[in-house]
C-alpha positions, 0 to 999 in steps of 0.5 A: 151177880144179881142183875141191876133192877131199876127202882120203882120210882124210876119205872113209874116216871119213865114207863108207867106215867108216859104210857098212862098219858098216851092211853088217856090221850088215845081213848079220851075222844072215844070216852067223850063220844060215849058220854055225849051219846048217852047225855040228855039232849035238853041239857047237853048244851047247857050243862055239857056231857054227863053220865047223870041221867044217862039215856039211850034216846039218841041210839033209839032215834038213830035206828028209828028215824035216821034208818041207821040199820040200813046203812049198817047193812050196806057197809057190811055188804060192801066190806064183806064183798071187798074181803071176798074179792080182795082175798080171792085175787090177792091170795092167788096172785101172791102165790104166783109171785111167790112160787113162779119166776116170770118176766116183769115180775119185779116191775109188776110188784113195783107197780102194786106198790106205786098204786098206794102212793097216789091219793084216792082223789085221783081215781075218783073221776075215772072210776065215776066215769067207768061206773056210769058207763057200766050202769053201776052207779049207786050199787054195792058192786061199784063200791066193792070194785072201787075199794078192791082197787085200793085193797088188793095191791097192798094185800098182795104185798102182805100175802107174798111175804107170808107165802115166801116163809113157806118152803117150796119143798112142801108144794113139791112134796104134795105134787109128788104125792099126786096133788095138782098145783091148785090142790097143793095151794088149797091143802098145803099152802093156805092152811099154813098161811091162815094167820096171814090170810086173817090179818089181810082180811081184817085189813081189807075189812077195816079199810072198806068199812072206814072208806068215805070218799068212794062211798060219797061219790059212787054211792047215793040214795040206794047205797049209803054206808055208815061213813056217809050216813054219819056225815048227813047228821051234820046240818047246815045250821045245826049239828045234832051232837047226840045223834052224831056221837051215837052214830060214831060209836055204832059205826066203830063197834063192828070193827072193834069187836072183830079186832078183839075176836081175832086179836091173837091170830092178827098179831101172829099173822103180822109177826109172820109177815114181818120176816122172810123165810 
């Protein structure tokens, strides 16, 4: 018996058109940002954004006069440092939670989950006082530590689910062959949960890259990430829409390129963490 296939018209009305509408609604603001960023500044307010007479003047001004390259470097240092610190602590902590049974294990896991339920604004004042006492204000280390307080708890939850899917018998077999516990982690567990590590690392990077509140409070003149730099383009009496949209495009580009490069591994990592072995 042949399977019943829906008509082409019904598929277009129920699937294609709704998906197209969602796509237009999602990508519309980014398209508008790009068109505005390449529009001529002299005709932007009179004729509106247009691809006619497109120019890259706003991007040139962004790097020559605003110093956006230094802001990008600060964002890369903060995001990269947070990834290194976050993965180093979350992977080892997740291995301990996955492989060992100890008193207070469930309470600690619950506390990691509760941390993510509180808004970041509650942590700004304690972190500001702590960094001021330690003399770390307006440094990359301060922002790395602050971002790690948000990224590590959720990353531990992600990594625990990945490592729970790896049988403990593999660790035991490696240690029977002469490996220590750390060697078993490095040679057996880490290669098997590599997709999960990549997915967690991308999560930490994007979270740190887009963070604004900590960067505004704990940063300053010496360390200014792109999220804060873009905000400075909004003046009290005038908004430079060309520079502002160009900064938004440049700021979103690294995270977008990173996602496209590791898309397959990210999807496989997320699906592996969705089930428990």
